[in-house]
C-alpha positions as CSV (number, residue, x, y, z in Angstrom):
1,M,0.0,0.0,0.0
2,R,1.4,3.4,-1.0
3,A,2.1,5.8,1.9
4,K,-0.2,8.8,2.1
5,T,1.4,12.0,0.8
6,D,1.9,14.8,3.3
7,I,1.0,17.8,1.1
8,Y,2.2,20.3,3.7
9,Q,5.7,18.6,3.8
10,T,5.9,18.1,0.1
11,V,5.3,21.8,-0.8
12,T,7.5,23.0,2.1
13,D,10.3,20.8,0.9
14,Q,10.0,22.1,-2.7
15,L,10.1,25.7,-1.4
16,I,13.1,25.0,0.8
17,A,14.9,23.5,-2.1
18,S,14.1,26.5,-4.3
19,L,15.3,29.0,-1.6
20,E,18.5,27.0,-0.9
21,A,19.2,27.0,-4.7
22,G,19.1,30.9,-4.6
23,T,15.6,31.5,-6.0
24,A,12.1,31.9,-4.8
25,P,9.0,30.9,-6.8
26,W,7.5,34.4,-6.5
27,Q,10.4,36.0,-8.2
28,K,9.4,35.8,-11.8
29,S,9.8,38.0,-14.8
30,W,6.1,38.3,-15.4
31,A,6.3,40.7,-18.3
32,T,9.1,38.8,-20.1
33,S,8.0,35.2,-19.5
34,G,5.8,35.4,-22.5
35,F,2.4,35.2,-20.8
36,G,2.6,36.9,-17.3
37,G,0.0,37.0,-14.5
38,L,-1.2,34.6,-12.0
39,P,-1.7,30.9,-12.8
40,R,-5.3,30.2,-13.7
41,R,-7.9,27.4,-14.2
42,V,-9.2,26.4,-17.6
43,T,-12.2,28.6,-16.8
44,G,-10.0,31.7,-16.7
45,Q,-10.4,32.0,-12.9
46,N,-7.1,32.7,-11.0
47,Y,-5.8,30.3,-8.5
48,R,-5.4,31.7,-5.0
49,G,-3.2,31.3,-1.9
50,I,-0.9,28.3,-1.7
51,N,-1.9,27.0,-5.1
52,V,-0.3,30.0,-6.7
53,L,3.0,29.1,-5.1
54,I,2.7,25.4,-5.9
55,L,2.2,26.2,-9.6
56,W,4.9,28.9,-9.7
57,L,7.3,26.3,-8.3
58,Q,6.8,24.3,-11.5
59,G,8.6,26.9,-13.5
60,R,6.0,27.1,-16.4
61,S,5.6,30.2,-18.5
62,A,2.0,29.6,-19.7
63,P,-0.6,30.5,-17.0
64,T,-3.4,27.9,-17.7
65,W,-3.7,24.6,-15.9
66,M,-6.3,21.9,-16.3
67,T,-7.1,18.3,-15.3
68,Y,-6.5,15.3,-17.6
69,K,-10.2,15.0,-18.2
70,Q,-10.6,18.7,-19.0
71,A,-7.8,18.5,-21.6
72,Q,-9.6,15.5,-23.2
73,E,-12.9,17.3,-23.3
74,L,-11.2,20.2,-25.1
75,G,-9.7,17.9,-27.7
76,G,-6.2,17.9,-26.2
77,N,-3.9,15.2,-25.2
78,V,-1.4,15.2,-22.3
79,R,1.9,14.2,-23.8
80,K,3.3,10.8,-22.8
81,G,5.7,11.0,-19.8
82,E,4.4,14.4,-18.6
83,K,4.1,14.6,-14.8
84,G,1.0,16.3,-13.3
85,T,1.1,18.7,-10.4
86,G,-0.9,18.2,-7.2
87,I,-2.8,21.2,-6.0
88,T,-5.0,21.6,-2.9
89,F,-8.4,22.5,-1.7
90,F,-10.1,22.3,1.7
91,K,-13.2,20.2,2.1
92,P,-15.4,20.7,5.2
93,L,-15.5,17.6,7.4
94,K,-18.0,17.1,10.2
95,V,-16.6,15.4,13.3
96,T,-17.8,14.8,16.8
97,D,-15.8,16.1,19.8
98,K,-14.9,13.2,22.0
99,V,-15.1,15.2,25.2
100,T,-18.2,17.4,24.6
101,E,-19.9,15.1,22.0
102,E,-20.7,18.3,20.0
103,E,-20.5,18.2,16.3
104,K,-18.1,20.6,14.6
105,T,-16.7,21.2,11.1
106,I,-13.0,21.2,10.4
107,P,-11.2,21.8,7.1
108,L,-9.7,18.7,5.5
109,I,-7.0,19.3,2.9
110,K,-7.4,17.4,-0.3
111,T,-5.4,17.3,-3.6
112,Y,-6.0,16.8,-7.3
113,T,-3.8,16.8,-10.3
114,V,-3.5,19.4,-13.0
115,F,-1.3,19.8,-16.1
116,N,0.0,23.0,-17.7
117,V,-1.1,23.7,-21.3
118,E,2.6,23.5,-22.2
119,Q,2.3,19.8,-21.4
120,I,-0.7,19.3,-23.6
121,D,-1.0,19.0,-27.4
122,G,-4.1,19.8,-29.5
123,L,-5.8,22.4,-27.4
124,P,-7.7,25.3,-29.0
125,A,-5.4,28.2,-30.1
126,R,-6.7,30.5,-27.3
127,F,-4.7,28.5,-24.8
128,Y,-1.5,29.4,-26.5
129,P,-1.4,33.2,-26.4
130,T,1.2,35.4,-27.9
131,P,3.8,36.9,-25.6
132,A,2.9,40.0,-23.7
133,E,4.7,43.3,-24.3
134,K,7.4,44.0,-21.7
135,L,6.7,46.9,-19.3
136,N,9.1,49.8,-19.8
137,G,11.3,49.7,-16.8
138,D,12.3,53.3,-17.0
139,S,9.0,55.0,-16.8
140,R,6.0,55.1,-14.5
141,T,2.8,53.3,-15.4
142,D,-0.6,55.0,-14.9
143,E,-2.4,51.8,-13.9
144,V,0.0,50.9,-11.1
145,E,0.2,54.6,-9.9
146,A,-3.6,54.6,-9.7
147,Y,-3.6,51.3,-7.8
148,I,-1.2,52.7,-5.2
149,A,-3.2,55.9,-4.9
150,G,-6.3,53.9,-4.5
151,T,-5.1,52.5,-1.2
152,Q,-5.0,56.0,0.3
153,A,-2.0,54.9,2.3
154,T,0.2,57.7,3.6
155,V,3.5,57.3,1.6
156,N,6.5,59.6,2.4
157,H,9.4,59.7,-0.1
158,G,13.0,60.4,0.8
159,G,16.0,58.8,2.4
160,D,17.6,55.5,1.4
161,R,15.3,52.9,3.1
162,A,12.0,51.4,2.3
163,F,9.9,50.4,5.4
164,Y,6.5,50.6,7.0
165,R,6.3,52.2,10.4
166,P,3.3,50.9,12.4
167,S,3.5,53.6,15.1
168,T,2.7,56.4,12.6
169,D,1.0,54.1,10.1
170,E,3.2,55.4,7.3
171,V,5.0,53.8,4.4
172,H,8.5,55.3,3.7
173,M,10.1,55.0,0.3
174,P,13.2,56.3,-1.4
175,E,12.5,58.5,-4.5
176,F,11.4,56.8,-7.7
177,D,14.6,57.7,-9.5
178,Q,16.8,56.0,-6.8
179,F,15.6,52.6,-8.0
180,E,17.2,50.7,-10.9
181,S,13.8,50.4,-12.6
182,A,10.1,51.1,-12.3
183,E,9.6,47.4,-11.6
184,A,12.0,47.6,-8.6
185,Y,10.2,50.6,-7.3
186,Y,6.7,49.2,-7.7
187,G,7.6,45.8,-6.3
188,T,9.1,47.4,-3.2
189,M,6.1,49.7,-2.8
190,L,3.6,46.8,-3.0
191,H,5.7,44.9,-0.5
192,E,5.4,47.8,2.0
193,L,1.7,48.2,1.3
194,V,1.2,44.5,2.2
195,H,2.9,45.4,5.5
196,W,0.6,48.4,5.7
197,T,-2.4,46.1,5.7
198,S,-1.1,44.6,9.0
199,H,-2.2,47.6,11.0
200,K,-4.6,46.9,13.9
201,S,-7.2,49.1,12.1
202,R,-7.0,46.8,9.0
203,L,-6.0,43.1,9.2
204,D,-4.3,43.2,12.6
205,R,-1.3,40.9,11.8
206,D,1.6,40.4,14.2
207,L,4.7,42.1,12.7
208,G,7.1,40.5,15.2
209,K,9.4,42.5,17.5
210,K,12.8,42.6,15.7
211,F,14.7,41.3,12.7
212,G,15.3,37.6,12.9
213,D,12.5,36.6,15.3
214,T,9.9,34.2,14.1
215,G,7.1,36.8,13.9
216,Y,9.2,39.1,11.8
217,A,10.3,36.4,9.4
218,R,6.7,35.2,9.0
219,E,5.5,38.7,8.3
220,E,8.3,39.3,5.7
221,L,7.3,36.1,4.0
222,V,3.7,37.3,3.9
223,A,4.8,40.6,2.4
224,E,7.0,38.9,-0.2
225,I,4.3,36.6,-1.3
226,G,1.6,39.2,-1.2
227,A,3.7,41.6,-3.3
228,A,4.3,38.8,-5.8
229,F,0.5,38.2,-6.1
230,L,0.0,41.9,-6.7
231,T,2.8,42.3,-9.2
232,A,1.6,39.3,-11.2
233,T,-1.9,40.8,-11.3
234,L,-0.7,44.2,-12.4
235,G,1.8,42.8,-14.9
236,I,4.9,44.0,-13.3
237,E,8.3,42.2,-13.4
238,N,8.9,41.0,-9.8
239,T,12.6,41.9,-9.4
240,V,14.7,40.6,-6.5
241,R,14.8,43.0,-3.6
242,E,18.3,44.2,-2.5
243,D,17.6,42.9,1.0
244,H,16.3,39.5,-0.2
245,A,19.4,37.5,0.8
246,S,19.3,38.7,4.4
247,Y,15.9,37.2,4.9
248,V,16.4,33.8,3.3
249,A,18.1,32.2,6.3
250,N,15.2,33.4,8.5
251,W,12.6,32.1,6.1
252,L,14.3,28.7,5.9
253,K,14.3,28.4,9.6
254,V,10.6,29.2,9.8
255,L,9.8,26.7,7.0
256,K,11.9,23.9,8.5
257,D,10.3,24.4,11.9
258,D,6.7,24.4,10.7
259,K,5.6,22.6,7.6
260,K,2.4,24.6,7.5
261,A,4.2,28.0,7.7
262,V,4.1,28.7,3.9
263,F,0.4,27.7,3.7
264,K,-0.4,30.2,6.5
265,A,1.8,32.8,4.9
266,A,0.2,32.3,1.5
267,A,-3.3,32.5,3.0
268,A,-2.4,35.7,4.8
269,A,-0.8,37.2,1.7
270,Q,-4.0,36.4,-0.3
271,V,-6.1,38.1,2.4
272,A,-3.8,41.2,2.2
273,A,-4.0,41.3,-1.6
274,D,-7.8,41.0,-1.5
275,Y,-7.9,43.8,1.0
276,L,-5.9,46.1,-1.2
277,D,-7.9,45.1,-4.2
278,G,-11.1,45.9,-2.3
279,L,-9.8,49.5,-1.6
280,Q,-9.7,50.0,-5.4
281,E,-13.3,48.9,-5.7
282,E,-14.3,51.3,-2.9
283,K,-12.5,54.2,-4.6
284,A,-14.3,53.4,-7.9
285,L,-17.7,53.4,-6.2
286,A,-17.0,56.7,-4.5
287,A,-15.9,58.4,-7.8
């Protein structure tokens, strides 16, 4: 009998291997990969949370994934020898408490297998889109500027550090021209805006006390992943932050100590991205 796969450990081990190799799955050249954006289902709906990281870990350029059966129904054929990728969903499971005898519902993690369209022949042409145009890295882009403004966060420019200060609820950023590219500026800005969502008046996340402690490392992981979700959605190349290397050791410790850490971080990052997206909708309704 085949041993049951521990999906938490499997994904964590893949992420650890990626980080130890010097890369992170959320650091992708979205604009130059040929397709860009978040991985999505055959329906066009974006994947969310940990499934985004699982699919990014596979290193595919095309965004669309589907089951073997869905590929067949579309007239496609998964090429012989291609390996599918297991993604997750949570199914509610009713159980009875042994002490109180009360019935309660708990989330049960389940998996199913999908294939990228790059692994499938014979699909309709719409699944093989033409490459996207690269974002000009030397100029601002109105869409992203509007997104940042839509949060109504207080952002102060100046100095040579990027950070979020909870005590004053302000984001501090170097000037735009101090960054090597527009992508570097926007990626850093979105990273700090994810931190901004942690304020007690918003999502009330624990930022940790100091660099290197578990809470701080977990929050930095949330901000990294959240910024990656946002840059993918906005079509920005997600460049490597200058301080990335200093965080890797701390992330690795968190991941090795808790196999569910990346699942929790991805879930929190998705909530943060949803929160920032929601602010855009509120601004549009108020206009």
